[in-house]
C-alpha positions as a Markdown table, in Angstrom:
| # | Residue | x | y | z |
|---|---|---|---|---|
| 1 | Met | 29.2 | 93.0 | 109.8 |
| 2 | Lys | 28.4 | 91.8 | 106.3 |
| 3 | Ser | 24.9 | 92.0 | 104.9 |
| 4 | Thr | 23.3 | 88.8 | 103.6 |
| 5 | Asn | 22.9 | 90.4 | 100.1 |
| 6 | Ser | 26.7 | 91.0 | 99.9 |
| 7 | Phe | 27.4 | 87.4 | 101.1 |
| 8 | Asp | 24.9 | 85.9 | 98.5 |
| 9 | Phe | 26.5 | 88.0 | 95.7 |
| 10 | His | 30.0 | 86.8 | 96.5 |
| 11 | Glu | 28.8 | 83.2 | 96.9 |
| 12 | Arg | 27.1 | 83.3 | 93.5 |
| 13 | Arg | 30.1 | 84.9 | 91.9 |
| 14 | Lys | 32.4 | 82.2 | 93.4 |
| 15 | Lys | 30.1 | 79.5 | 92.1 |
| 16 | Arg | 29.9 | 81.0 | 88.7 |
| 17 | Phe | 33.7 | 81.3 | 88.6 |
| 18 | Leu | 34.2 | 77.7 | 89.6 |
| 19 | Leu | 31.6 | 76.5 | 87.1 |
| 20 | Thr | 33.2 | 78.5 | 84.3 |
| 21 | Gly | 36.6 | 77.0 | 85.3 |
| 22 | Ala | 35.2 | 73.5 | 85.3 |
| 23 | Phe | 33.7 | 73.9 | 81.8 |
| 24 | Gly | 36.9 | 75.5 | 80.6 |
| 25 | Ala | 39.0 | 72.6 | 81.9 |
| 26 | Gly | 36.6 | 70.1 | 80.4 |
| 27 | Gly | 36.8 | 71.9 | 77.0 |
| 28 | Leu | 40.6 | 71.9 | 77.2 |
| 29 | Phe | 40.6 | 68.2 | 78.0 |
| 30 | Tyr | 38.2 | 67.4 | 75.1 |
| 31 | Phe | 40.1 | 69.5 | 72.5 |
| 32 | Gly | 43.6 | 69.0 | 73.8 |
| 33 | Val | 43.6 | 65.4 | 75.0 |
| 34 | Trp | 40.5 | 63.4 | 74.0 |
| 35 | Leu | 40.4 | 64.4 | 70.3 |
| 36 | Pro | 44.1 | 64.0 | 69.6 |
| 37 | Leu | 44.2 | 60.6 | 71.3 |
| 38 | Thr | 41.0 | 59.1 | 70.1 |
| 39 | Gly | 40.0 | 61.0 | 67.0 |
| 40 | Ile | 36.4 | 60.7 | 68.1 |
| 41 | Gly | 34.7 | 64.0 | 67.7 |
| 42 | Ile | 31.2 | 65.3 | 67.7 |
| 43 | Pro | 29.7 | 64.9 | 64.2 |
| 44 | Cys | 27.5 | 67.5 | 62.7 |
| 45 | Val | 24.0 | 66.0 | 62.6 |
| 46 | Phe | 22.8 | 68.6 | 60.1 |
| 47 | Arg | 25.6 | 67.6 | 57.7 |
| 48 | Glu | 25.1 | 63.9 | 58.3 |
| 49 | Ile | 21.4 | 64.2 | 57.3 |
| 50 | Thr | 21.5 | 66.8 | 54.5 |
| 51 | Gly | 25.1 | 66.7 | 53.2 |
| 52 | Leu | 25.2 | 70.5 | 53.6 |
| 53 | Tyr | 27.4 | 72.6 | 55.8 |
| 54 | Cys | 25.6 | 74.3 | 58.7 |
| 55 | Pro | 26.7 | 77.7 | 60.1 |
| 56 | Gly | 28.6 | 75.9 | 62.8 |
| 57 | Cys | 30.5 | 73.3 | 60.7 |
| 58 | Gly | 34.2 | 73.6 | 61.3 |
| 59 | Met | 33.9 | 74.9 | 64.9 |
| 60 | Thr | 35.7 | 71.9 | 66.4 |
| 61 | Arg | 38.6 | 72.2 | 64.0 |
| 62 | Leu | 38.5 | 76.0 | 64.6 |
| 63 | Val | 39.1 | 75.5 | 68.3 |
| 64 | Ile | 41.8 | 72.9 | 67.7 |
| 65 | Ser | 43.6 | 75.3 | 65.3 |
| 66 | Leu | 43.4 | 78.1 | 67.9 |
| 67 | Leu | 44.8 | 75.8 | 70.5 |
| 68 | Glu | 47.6 | 75.1 | 68.1 |
| 69 | Leu | 48.1 | 78.9 | 67.7 |
| 70 | Asp | 47.1 | 78.8 | 64.0 |
| 71 | Pro | 44.5 | 81.6 | 63.7 |
| 72 | Val | 44.7 | 81.7 | 59.9 |
| 73 | Gln | 43.6 | 78.1 | 59.6 |
| 74 | Ala | 41.0 | 78.6 | 62.3 |
| 75 | Phe | 39.5 | 81.5 | 60.2 |
| 76 | Arg | 39.4 | 79.2 | 57.2 |
| 77 | Tyr | 37.4 | 76.6 | 59.1 |
| 78 | Asn | 34.7 | 79.0 | 60.2 |
| 79 | Met | 35.1 | 82.7 | 59.7 |
| 80 | Leu | 31.7 | 83.5 | 61.0 |
| 81 | Ala | 32.8 | 82.9 | 64.6 |
| 82 | Phe | 35.5 | 85.7 | 64.3 |
| 83 | Phe | 32.7 | 88.2 | 63.4 |
| 84 | Leu | 30.1 | 86.9 | 65.8 |
| 85 | Ala | 32.3 | 86.7 | 68.9 |
| 86 | Pro | 33.0 | 90.4 | 69.3 |
| 87 | Met | 29.4 | 91.2 | 68.2 |
| 88 | Tyr | 28.1 | 89.0 | 71.0 |
| 89 | Leu | 30.3 | 90.7 | 73.6 |
| 90 | Ile | 28.9 | 94.1 | 72.4 |
| 91 | Tyr | 25.4 | 92.6 | 72.6 |
| 92 | Leu | 25.9 | 91.5 | 76.2 |
| 93 | Lys | 27.2 | 94.9 | 77.2 |
| 94 | Leu | 24.2 | 96.6 | 75.6 |
| 95 | Ala | 21.7 | 94.2 | 77.1 |
| 96 | Arg | 23.2 | 94.6 | 80.6 |
| 97 | Ser | 23.2 | 98.4 | 80.3 |
| 98 | Gly | 19.5 | 98.3 | 79.5 |
| 99 | Lys | 19.7 | 99.3 | 75.9 |
| 100 | Thr | 17.2 | 96.6 | 74.9 |
| 101 | Arg | 16.2 | 98.1 | 71.5 |
| 102 | Leu | 19.8 | 98.4 | 70.3 |
| 103 | Ser | 20.7 | 95.0 | 71.7 |
| 104 | Gly | 17.7 | 93.5 | 69.9 |
| 105 | Val | 18.7 | 95.0 | 66.6 |
| 106 | Leu | 22.2 | 93.6 | 67.1 |
| 107 | Ala | 20.8 | 90.2 | 67.9 |
| 108 | Ala | 18.6 | 90.2 | 64.8 |
| 109 | Gly | 21.7 | 91.2 | 62.8 |
| 110 | Met | 23.7 | 88.3 | 64.2 |
| 111 | Val | 20.8 | 85.8 | 63.4 |
| 112 | Ala | 20.6 | 87.2 | 59.9 |
| 113 | Met | 24.4 | 86.8 | 59.4 |
| 114 | Thr | 24.3 | 83.3 | 60.7 |
| 115 | Val | 21.4 | 82.3 | 58.3 |
| 116 | Ala | 23.1 | 84.0 | 55.3 |
| 117 | Phe | 26.4 | 82.4 | 56.1 |
| 118 | Gly | 24.7 | 78.9 | 56.4 |
| 119 | Val | 23.1 | 79.4 | 53.0 |
| 120 | Leu | 26.0 | 81.0 | 51.1 |
| 121 | Arg | 28.6 | 78.5 | 52.2 |
| 122 | Asn | 26.7 | 75.8 | 50.4 |
| 123 | Leu | 26.4 | 77.6 | 47.0 |
| 124 | Pro | 29.1 | 77.0 | 44.3 |
| 125 | His | 30.1 | 80.6 | 44.0 |
| 126 | Phe | 30.7 | 80.8 | 47.7 |
| 127 | Ala | 32.5 | 77.5 | 48.2 |
| 128 | Trp | 35.4 | 79.4 | 49.8 |
| 129 | Leu | 33.1 | 79.8 | 52.9 |
| 130 | Ala | 33.1 | 76.1 | 53.4 |
| 131 | Pro | 35.4 | 74.7 | 56.1 |
| 132 | Ala | 38.7 | 74.1 | 54.4 |
| 133 | Ala | 42.2 | 73.0 | 55.3 |
| 134 | Thr | 45.2 | 74.9 | 53.8 |
């Protein structure tokens, strides 16, 4: 006989898996079908208003480059993502294991990196940080 807690856990896990799959399928459709067919993407509101690159500028092109199996070009569009992604996974592991102080320090470091990246990529000496095509 199954306990209700075990049943609830498996149902929540199943729902989470299905939701993740739906978002993944939607993302693949958007990046793999919609954008190539229509060319209509999501504009960066920050760039439209200020004319400056935000820390996330280039992310759409990064994902498209990764789908085209071109990690070098993806890195050129937004290199911050390649540093933040593994750091975020470490953060999740630390937070789930109850190491809140260490995970908080890592989160603060990620925020500082994001702000610094956003500022530096708009300075002339660091123009190589701006999203660029090869």
